[in-house]
TORZAPA-715765 format. One line per 3 residues: their letters; for each residue x, y, z of C-alpha. Coordinates in steps of 0.25 Angstrom, whole numbers, plus 5000, padded with zeros to 4 digits. Layout:
N
A) X,Y,Z ~ ...
// end
This chain:
622
MMK) 5191,4593,4970 ~ 5193,4606,4961 ~ 5181,4599,4954
NYP) 5171,4602,4964 ~ 5175,4619,4966 ~ 5162,4621,4956
EKI) 5153,4613,4964 ~ 5155,4619,4974 ~ 5156,4634,4971
GQT) 5143,4632,4964 ~ 5138,4625,4976 ~ 5144,4641,4985
LFL) 5138,4649,4975 ~ 5123,4642,4976 ~ 5124,4644,4992
IFI) 5128,4657,4989 ~ 5116,4661,4981 ~ 5107,4654,4989
FLS) 5113,4661,5001 ~ 5110,4676,4993 ~ 5097,4672,4987
LQL) 5092,4672,5003 ~ 5099,4682,5008 ~ 5091,4690,4995
GAA) 5080,4684,4998 ~ 5080,4687,5012 ~ 5084,4701,5010
ATL) 5072,4702,5001 ~ 5062,4698,5012 ~ 5066,4710,5021
AAA) 5066,4719,5011 ~ 5051,4714,5008 ~ 5046,4714,5023
AAD) 5055,4728,5024 ~ 5047,4733,5013 ~ 5033,4730,5019
ISV) 5039,4737,5033 ~ 5036,4752,5033 ~ 5033,4763,5044
ETL) 5027,4775,5045 ~ 5024,4787,5052 ~ 5009,4791,5057
LDR) 5004,4801,5065 ~ 4988,4803,5069 ~ 4989,4819,5064
QEA) 4999,4828,5057 ~ 4996,4841,5064 ~ 4996,4843,5078
TIG) 5000,4854,5089 ~ 5012,4857,5097 ~ 5010,4846,5108
EPL) 4998,4840,5100 ~ 5002,4826,5101 ~ 5002,4815,5089
AMQ) 5001,4802,5088 ~ 5013,4795,5079 ~ 5014,4781,5075
IRV) 5026,4775,5067 ~ 5019,4762,5061 ~ 5028,4750,5057
NGA) 5022,4743,5044 ~ 5026,4728,5041 ~ 5032,4726,5056
KEA) 5029,4718,5069 ~ 5039,4728,5075 ~ 5049,4740,5075
QPP) 5060,4746,5082 ~ 5055,4760,5088 ~ 5060,4772,5080
DLS) 5067,4784,5085 ~ 5059,4795,5085 ~ 5069,4805,5091
QLA) 5069,4814,5078 ~ 5056,4818,5081 ~ 5060,4831,5087
DFK) 5048,4838,5085 ~ 5040,4830,5092 ~ 5038,4825,5105
VQE) 5038,4809,5104 ~ 5033,4800,5114 ~ 5030,4785,5113
RGG) 5017,4777,5113 ~ 5023,4764,5111 ~ 5024,4753,5099
QGT) 5013,4743,5094 ~ 5013,4731,5081 ~ 4999,4728,5075
SST) 4997,4716,5065 ~ 4985,4716,5053 ~ 4982,4702,5046
SVS) 4976,4703,5034 ~ 4972,4692,5023 ~ 4971,4692,5007
NVN) 4970,4683,4994 ~ 4977,4686,4982 ~ 4977,4676,4971
GKW) 4969,4666,4980 ~ 4981,4666,4991 ~ 4976,4673,5005
ERI) 4987,4681,5011 ~ 4986,4682,5026 ~ 4996,4697,5028
TQH) 4999,4702,5042 ~ 5004,4718,5042 ~ 5012,4722,5053
TYF) 5012,4735,5060 ~ 5020,4742,5071 ~ 5017,4757,5076
FNY) 5026,4765,5085 ~ 5017,4775,5094 ~ 5019,4790,5096
TIT) 5014,4803,5099 ~ 5022,4814,5096 ~ 5020,4828,5099
PKR) 5023,4839,5091 ~ 5035,4849,5098 ~ 5034,4863,5088
AGR) 5024,4867,5078 ~ 5027,4866,5062 ~ 5025,4855,5052
LTI) 5034,4842,5059 ~ 5040,4831,5054 ~ 5040,4816,5060
PAI) 5053,4812,5052 ~ 5057,4797,5045 ~ 5058,4788,5056
AVE) 5067,4777,5057 ~ 5059,4764,5061 ~ 5068,4751,5062
VEG) 5059,4737,5057 ~ 5063,4725,5058 ~ 5079,4728,5056
STF) 5076,4738,5045 ~ 5073,4755,5047 ~ 5061,4762,5041
HTE) 5058,4776,5039 ~ 5043,4781,5040 ~ 5039,4794,5031
PVT) 5040,4810,5038 ~ 5027,4813,5045 ~ 5025,4828,5047
ITA) 5014,4835,5055 ~ 5011,4850,5058 ~ 5012,4855,5073
TEP) 5006,4868,5078 ~ 5007,4876,5091 ~ 4994,4875,5099
EET) 4985,4884,5103 ~ 4979,4887,5117 ~ 4964,4889,5119
DDL) 4956,4895,5129 ~ 4951,4882,5135 ~ 4965,4875,5137
KLR) 4979,4882,5141 ~ 4993,4878,5147 ~ 5002,4886,5155
IFL) 5016,4884,5162 ~ 5020,4890,5173 ~ 5035,4891,5179
SQA) 5038,4894,5192 ~ 5048,4904,5187 ~ 5054,4911,5175
TCY) 5068,4910,5178 ~ 5077,4900,5186 ~ 5091,4894,5183
VGE) 5096,4880,5180 ~ 5091,4868,5188 ~ 5081,4879,5195
AVT) 5069,4872,5196 ~ 5055,4879,5189 ~ 5043,4874,5192
MTV) 5034,4872,5178 ~ 5019,4871,5181 ~ 5010,4868,5169
TWF) 4994,4871,5169 ~ 4986,4866,5158 ~ 4971,4873,5159
VGL) 4960,4865,5153 ~ 4946,4873,5151 ~ 4939,4861,5143
DVN) 4936,4848,5144 ~ 4951,4840,5136 ~ 4953,4825,5134
GFE) 4966,4820,5137 ~ 4979,4829,5136 ~ 4994,4828,5134
FQL) 5004,4838,5140 ~ 5018,4841,5132 ~ 5029,4848,5140
PVV) 5041,4849,5132 ~ 5049,4856,5143 ~ 5049,4839,5150
DDP) 5058,4837,5140 ~ 5066,4851,5136 ~ 5080,4848,5140
RFE) 5082,4861,5147 ~ 5074,4857,5157 ~ 5073,4848,5168
AVP) 5056,4845,5171 ~ 5053,4839,5184 ~ 5036,4835,5185
LDS) 5031,4840,5196 ~ 5018,4831,5202 ~ 5008,4842,5206
KTT) 4999,4841,5218 ~ 4984,4844,5221 ~ 4985,4856,5229
GAG) 4967,4857,5229 ~ 4954,4852,5227 ~ 4950,4851,5212
QEA) 4965,4846,5209 ~ 4968,4833,5203 ~ 4981,4827,5200
LKI) 4985,4823,5187 ~ 4995,4815,5180 ~ 5001,4820,5168
PIG) 5011,4814,5157 ~ 5021,4825,5151 ~ 5033,4816,5141
SSA) 5035,4802,5149 ~ 5033,4807,5162 ~ 5020,4813,5171
VVA) 5018,4826,5180 ~ 5005,4826,5190 ~ 4997,4838,5188
VKG) 4985,4842,5195 ~ 4972,4846,5188 ~ 4965,4857,5195
RGE) 4958,4870,5192 ~ 4963,4885,5188 ~ 4961,4896,5181
FAG) 4967,4904,5167 ~ 4964,4918,5162 ~ 4953,4917,5170
RDF) 4946,4905,5167 ~ 4944,4891,5177 ~ 4952,4880,5171
LTV) 4954,4865,5173 ~ 4971,4864,5176 ~ 4982,4852,5174
TFQ) 4992,4859,5181 ~ 5009,4851,5182 ~ 5022,4856,5185
YLL) 5036,4853,5181 ~ 5049,4857,5187 ~ 5059,4864,5177
LPR) 5074,4863,5180 ~ 5080,4869,5168 ~ 5095,4863,5164
EAG) 5099,4876,5156 ~ 5099,4890,5156 ~ 5093,4898,5147
SFT) 5077,4905,5144 ~ 5068,4895,5139 ~ 5054,4894,5135
LPR) 5046,4882,5141 ~ 5043,4874,5127 ~ 5027,4873,5125
ATV) 5022,4863,5132 ~ 5007,4857,5129 ~ 4995,4850,5132
ACQ) 4986,4843,5121 ~ 4972,4838,5125 ~ 4959,4833,5119
TVS) 4947,4843,5117 ~ 4934,4842,5113 ~ 4933,4849,5099
TFR) 4920,4845,5096 ~ 4908,4833,5101 ~ 4903,4824,5090
QVP) 4888,4820,5089 ~ 4889,4803,5091 ~ 4875,4796,5089
RRA) 4871,4788,5100 ~ 4868,4772,5095 ~ 4853,4769,5098
PFK) 4852,4755,5106 ~ 4843,4751,5095 ~ 4850,4755,5084
GYG) 4843,4750,5070 ~ 4829,4750,5077 ~ 4824,4763,5071
NFD) 4829,4778,5072 ~ 4836,4777,5089 ~ 4848,4784,5084
DFF) 4842,4798,5084 ~ 4834,4795,5096 ~ 4846,4792,5104
GSS) 4854,4805,5098 ~ 4868,4807,5099 ~ 4880,4810,5107
SQP) 4893,4821,5108 ~ 4907,4816,5107 ~ 4918,4827,5109
VYR) 4928,4828,5099 ~ 4942,4829,5106 ~ 4953,4836,5098
TQV) 4969,4838,5103 ~ 4972,4851,5108 ~ 4985,4857,5112
VPA) 4987,4867,5124 ~ 5000,4875,5123 ~ 5006,4881,5135
NTP) 5016,4894,5136 ~ 5029,4894,5137 ~ 5036,4900,5149
QLT) 5050,4905,5149 ~ 5060,4900,5158 ~ 5074,4908,5160
VLP) 5086,4898,5166 ~ 5098,4905,5173 ~ 5111,4897,5176
LPE) 5117,4894,5189 ~ 5127,4903,5193 ~ 5142,4896,5191
QGR) 5146,4905,5203 ~ 5145,4898,5216 ~ 5141,4885,5211
PPD) 5145,4876,5221 ~ 5153,4863,5215 ~ 5141,4854,5222
FSG) 5130,4861,5216 ~ 5118,4852,5217 ~ 5111,4859,5203
LVG) 5100,4863,5212 ~ 5092,4876,5211 ~ 5084,4883,5220
NYA) 5081,4883,5235 ~ 5088,4870,5242 ~ 5089,4864,5255
IQA) 5095,4850,5261 ~ 5092,4843,5274 ~ 5097,4830,5279
DAA) 5094,4821,5289 ~ 5100,4808,5296 ~ 5096,4796,5302
PRQ) 5100,4790,5312 ~ 5107,4799,5319 ~ 5113,4790,5329
VHI) 5123,4779,5322 ~ 5134,4771,5323 ~ 5146,4770,5313
GDP) 5140,4764,5299 ~ 5125,4764,5303 ~ 5118,4771,5291
VTL) 5112,4784,5293 ~ 5101,4790,5284 ~ 5104,4803,5279
TVT) 5092,4809,5272 ~ 5095,4823,5262 ~ 5083,4831,5260
ISG) 5084,4840,5247 ~ 5073,4853,5246 ~ 5070,4861,5236
PSA) 5062,4865,5223 ~ 5069,4854,5214 ~ 5074,4845,5225
RQA) 5071,4833,5216 ~ 5084,4837,5208 ~ 5092,4836,5219
KLP) 5103,4825,5223 ~ 5109,4821,5235 ~ 5121,4829,5239
DLA) 5135,4821,5238 ~ 5132,4816,5253 ~ 5149,4813,5251
RFL) 5152,4828,5250 ~ 5147,4830,5265 ~ 5148,4817,5272
PAS) 5163,4814,5273 ~ 5167,4799,5269 ~ 5174,4797,5281
SFK) 5161,4797,5290 ~ 5150,4794,5280 ~ 5147,4782,5271
IPE) 5137,4786,5260 ~ 5133,4777,5250 ~ 5136,4778,5234
EIA) 5122,4776,5234 ~ 5115,4789,5233 ~ 5100,4791,5235
AGD) 5091,4798,5226 ~ 5082,4804,5234 ~ 5066,4807,5235
LRD) 5058,4817,5230 ~ 5048,4823,5241 ~ 5041,4836,5237
NNK) 5054,4845,5235 ~ 5061,4839,5244 ~ 5072,4827,5241
IFT) 5077,4817,5250 ~ 5089,4808,5249 ~ 5092,4797,5258
QTI) 5104,4791,5260 ~ 5110,4781,5269 ~ 5124,4785,5274
RVK) 5133,4779,5285 ~ 5143,4786,5297 ~ 5158,4780,5296
ETA) 5164,4787,5312 ~ 5160,4791,5325 ~ 5164,4803,5322
VTA) 5153,4811,5314 ~ 5144,4818,5321 ~ 5133,4823,5309
IPP) 5131,4822,5294 ~ 5138,4833,5287 ~ 5130,4845,5281
IEL) 5122,4841,5266 ~ 5124,4852,5257 ~ 5116,4855,5244
SYF) 5122,4868,5234 ~ 5110,4872,5227 ~ 5108,4887,5217
DPA) 5099,4894,5224 ~ 5090,4905,5213 ~ 5085,4915,5224
SQS) 5100,4919,5229 ~ 5106,4914,5217 ~ 5116,4907,5222
YRL) 5122,4892,5228 ~ 5116,4889,5239 ~ 5121,4878,5250
AST) 5110,4868,5259 ~ 5115,4861,5267 ~ 5109,4850,5278
EPI) 5112,4851,5295 ~ 5122,4842,5300 ~ 5114,4829,5305
PLT) 5123,4825,5318 ~ 5124,4809,5320 ~ 5130,4801,5332
VQA) 5138,4791,5327 ~ 5143,4779,5335 ~ 5153,4770,5331
ARV) 5151,4756,5325 ~ 5142,4744,5332 ~ 5152,4732,5334
VTA) 5144,4720,5326 ~ 5148,4706,5332 ~ 5145,4693,5325
VDA) 5133,4692,5337 ~ 5127,4704,5330 ~ 5127,4700,5317
EGK) 5119,4688,5323 ~ 5109,4697,5326 ~ 5108,4694,5341
AAP) 5112,4695,5355 ~ 5125,4685,5359 ~ 5122,4673,5365
AGQ) 5125,4672,5381 ~ 5136,4660,5379 ~ 5143,4667,5365
KEL) 5158,4675,5368 ~ 5162,4686,5362 ~ 5172,4684,5350
QAA) 5187,4683,5356 ~ 5199,4683,5353 ~ 5207,4670,5347
EKG) 5220,4667,5344 ~ 5215,4666,5329 ~ 5207,4676,5329
LAP) 5191,4680,5331 ~ 5181,4668,5335 ~ 5168,4668,5340
NYE) 5167,4660,5352 ~ 5152,4654,5356 ~ 5148,4647,5366
GEE) 5134,4642,5372 ~ 5124,4634,5366 ~ 5118,4647,5360
ALI) 5128,4644,5348 ~ 5122,4631,5343 ~ 5112,4635,5332
DQR) 5099,4626,5333 ~ 5098,4618,5319 ~ 5085,4610,5325
HGA) 5075,4609,5316 ~ 5061,4606,5317 ~ 5055,4593,5311
FQL) 5044,4595,5303 ~ 5029,4592,5308 ~ 5020,4584,5301
DQW) 5010,4594,5295 ~ 5026,4600,5288 ~ 5025,4588,5284
LLL) 5010,4587,5277 ~ 5014,4602,5273 ~ 5027,4597,5264
FAA) 5018,4587,5256 ~ 5008,4597,5254 ~ 5018,4606,5248
PPL) 5024,4600,5235 ~ 5012,4605,5226 ~ 5013,4618,5231
LFL) 5027,4620,5231 ~ 5025,4616,5216 ~ 5015,4625,5212
LTG) 5023,4636,5221 ~ 5037,4632,5214 ~ 5031,4632,5199
LLR) 5027,4647,5204 ~ 5040,4651,5209 ~ 5047,4645,5195
LLK) 5036,4654,5188 ~ 5041,4666,5195 ~ 5054,4663,5195
SRR) 5054,4661,5180 ~ 5048,4674,5179 ~ 5058,4683,5188
ENN) 5071,4676,5182 ~ 5073,4687,5171 ~ 5072,4698,5183
REQ) 5087,4701,5187 ~ 5084,4710,5201 ~ 5074,4698,5203
RQT) 5085,4687,5203 ~ 5094,4695,5212 ~ 5083,4695,5222
RHA) 5083,4681,5221 ~ 5097,4676,5222 ~ 5098,4688,5234
LAR) 5101,4680,5245 ~ 5110,4669,5236 ~ 5119,4681,5233
LER) 5120,4685,5246 ~ 5123,4672,5252 ~ 5134,4669,5242
QLA) 5141,4684,5247 ~ 5141,4678,5259 ~ 5146,4667,5258
AAS) 5160,4674,5252 ~ 5171,4669,5261 ~ 5175,4685,5259
LTP) 5163,4691,5265 ~ 5166,4704,5272 ~ 5157,4712,5280
EGL) 5156,4722,5269 ~ 5152,4708,5260 ~ 5141,4704,5269
ASA) 5134,4718,5270 ~ 5136,4720,5258 ~ 5129,4704,5253
LKE) 5117,4709,5262 ~ 5116,4723,5256 ~ 5116,4717,5241
YLA) 5104,4705,5245 ~ 5096,4717,5252 ~ 5095,4726,5240
VKL) 5093,4714,5230 ~ 5081,4710,5240 ~ 5076,4724,5242
DKK) 5079,4730,5231 ~ 5090,4741,5237 ~ 5103,4746,5234
AGA) 5114,4737,5241 ~ 5122,4748,5242 ~ 5120,4757,5255
LTY) 5109,4748,5257 ~ 5103,4749,5274 ~ 5093,4745,5281
LDV) 5086,4756,5279 ~ 5086,4753,5266 ~ 5081,4738,5267
EPA) 5072,4740,5278 ~ 5059,4746,5271 ~ 5058,4735,5260
LAA) 5063,4724,5271 ~ 5049,4730,5280 ~ 5040,4730,5267
LRV) 5045,4714,5263 ~ 5041,4712,5277 ~ 5054,4705,5282
DET) 5052,4702,5298 ~ 5058,4713,5306 ~ 5068,4704,5313
LRQ) 5074,4702,5298 ~ 5074,4716,5294 ~ 5082,4717,5309
EVR) 5092,4709,5305 ~ 5095,4715,5294 ~ 5096,4729,5298
ELL) 5106,4725,5307 ~ 5115,4718,5299 ~ 5115,4729,5288
ARF) 5118,4736,5301 ~ 5129,4729,5305 ~ 5136,4728,5292
ETW) 5135,4743,5290 ~ 5143,4741,5304 ~ 5154,4734,5300
QYA) 5156,4744,5288 ~ 5160,4756,5296 ~ 5163,4749,5311
GPN) 5179,4747,5306 ~ 5187,4744,5319 ~ 5175,4747,5327
GTA) 5167,4735,5323 ~ 5172,4720,5329 ~ 5174,4708,5317
PDI) 5161,4704,5311 ~ 5158,4688,5312 ~ 5156,4689,5296
ERI) 5150,4675,5296 ~ 5140,4676,5307 ~ 5136,4689,5300
RSK) 5138,4682,5286 ~ 5126,4672,5291 ~ 5117,4682,5299
TLE) 5117,4688,5285 ~ 5113,4676,5275 ~ 5103,4673,5287
VAR) 5096,4687,5287 ~ 5096,4687,5272 ~ 5090,4673,5270
RLD) 5079,4677,5279 ~ 5078,4690,5271 ~ 5077,4682,5259
ACL) 5065,4676,5263 ~ 5058,4687,5266 ~ 5062,4699,5253
P) 5057,4694,5239
// end
């Protein structure tokens, strides 16, 4: 045994040598591959004015793809991504009698960068990760100069007021006066990205003849402008005007950062000979002459820089429920219906109007509607904006007959005119509330009680339904197939085969969509929920609401018939079936609030009715 050790040690050392050789070979291969990779920063030019866009590329040589670099260190520039793409080129060469095919891969990251200040600006070395290794570009320096205004192009910014409070809306109007032909333009509005302000674009509207709406991209969003005519310094100009709502976030004296617009203007014309149709057959070029083509240059127009003084809101007198709104605001409310039973849904509409109503939020209804008298859903409406009004629609429910009105709802705001906090309030909305309607098992069937059916009677062993008469029998007869039906049955297989193949194709394409899978299985889930032995009225109501929410892309929490009716009508669901859905949802809500005023529901019958309606509904819904 001892004699074999030297041999085994030698074999082990040989294997270690082979392993290390492979590792070194792989490392050498990776190093050689890395040596063929390089990155560089390319610019279309190295001189520009503030606000003038520059085209920048980061080129990766020797790789098909790379990780997008982090450009957050380019603080002196506004950077916009323009996407990336890869290219490949192949060349063939003969070296010492051997033909070699060489493929060169290149990947480009494209950007537009815009200088923010004047001076010598440096694009630092940028790190790019390629195939697990990090490479760096060389720094690049550009020269940025201040833009200059001309007699033909002017840009002006007007503020609706020079002094305001924190959170008070100030209208900023931007007008570009154009006195010559331009070809393309791009606005730079730094205040939109200024963290000291919230800038909200306002869609301008045409007000007369000769005006035209124009959509202008500003940064990552867009604003609707109006193109028209206007006068500046006694001269008539074509004008482009748009507006923003500025809401200061902090107090202080501010100079708005300079805005610019870059455009292409004609600098000169060049003569281009027209090509003769009989080229080569005599001197026809001189006969046809030449044409003039415009030569464009980029011109950057600077704006003025208005001053804005922002005052802090006073601490004295600030209510604890201050909404944050600054200006003159009003609040109104309406409700429908106003004659209800306990548990019936009531649609409460709250409208807030004011200079910056888009910033308004629905006041906390729980502060004004006592929980003992009203049920308020947890999901609060976001609100719809219409002009200077923000409209909130919320469903509430009344819990007791003692309620005679919806109490006033209050909105606190700061009024700059009076320099004080004010309180706006809605008027009380009168309500007539009746006891909850009594729901019986027959009601759940959605039809009148047969003549021979008796009311539920108390027995020694509890309550039991007592039905008599032929009406209680269920017709289970089925019609016989007719001859034409048999013929259709035999002719259908080829069509069914094609249809099955198409359905399988569609199904395979939709398998990765989780929401669509939930929609397809909504009925099966409902059937499982209704089959539970411990099903309660609340569980039954929740199961149906969840089914409708999934099928109609709604939220199940506070779902009412008012929420689902438009969708059912749009899907052409039969009116009779829609009525049955409405009755089921109404009865479920009544159970929740009826308490001792209602009779015990027959869960089995209502479970069957719910399942029947859902199955018929499932055939109509996508």
